[in-house]
N, C-alpha and C positions, 0 to 999 in steps of 0.2 A: 533469359527467365528470372524472376524472383527466386528466391528463397522459398517462398512458399509454395511456388510453383513447381519446382523441385520434387520439394517433401512431397507432395500431390502426384506428383511422377512415380516417384519412389515408391509410396506406399500402393498404388495401383498396379506399380508393376509387380511389386512383394504378393499381393494378392493373383496375380496373372501364373506368375511361376514360382512363389512359393521363397526360400530362404537365396535371394540374391548371392552372385558369388563378390568377392569383394576387388573392385575395382583396382586398387594398387598390389594387389597381387596376383589377381585374375586378369587383366586387364582384357584378353582376346575373347574369354568367356561372357565377361560382363559388355562387352560392348556387342556380340552377339545377342546378348538378354536385347538390349537396348531397340537391338534393329528388328528383331522380333515384333516387341513391343510396336515399334510405330509401325510399322507393316500392319499388323494384326487392327491398331486404332483408324489407319488409314483406309483399310478395307471395309472395317465396319462402318465408315462414316460414307462412303461409298455407295455402300448396301442401304442404308437410312436413307440415303437421298434420291435412291431410285426408286425405291419401295412409296417415297412419297410425292413423288411424281406421278408414278403408276395411281394411286389414290388419288392424286388433284386430275390425274385424265378423267380416272372412272367418274367422279362428284361432274368433272364440268360435260361429261356425255350424258349422263342424270338428268344434269339440269336443262342440257338442249332438248333430252326426247321429253321434259315435261312440259315444257314450254309449247 
């Protein structure tokens, strides 16, 4: 990751969790926040992918029925 990408991720984590624990003084809490963030991002992307596939299926069925 570049420094800019890290800054973006930290900003997104701060939006999600508020003030983040200091990684030097509270490394376990910070690691937990990172794990939760990664889980939420992965889960959200899976939900979006499923939704897109469902919409694509409905569009394909509608096109077939209209032909």
